[in-house]
C-alpha positions, 0 to 999 in steps of 0.5 A: 494522484490516483494509483492502481492498487489492484484490478478493482481498487485505485487509491488517491495518494494525495489523501493517504497520510501514512502507510504501514507494512504489517504482519497480519493473520494471513501474512504480510500486507501494506496498509494505507491510512487516511488519518487514523482510518485504514482505507485499503490494504495490499495483497499478501506477501511472504516477506517484508522485503517483497512488500517494500519492493512492491510499495516502492514500485507502486509509488515510483510514478509519484516521485518523478 
């Protein structure tokens, strides 16, 4: 199932094997991986809680 990550990127969530909320040089981002390769990352967040809330909303349609 494809999920819209932003205005230009759609992810095939059936291929995503893991996600990670990570502190990077410009803030906090959610990273998406297919196996060991990072395939996408989210916008920048101020807190881990904001990133987690955004991710939960993103995958909500998948959990129906």
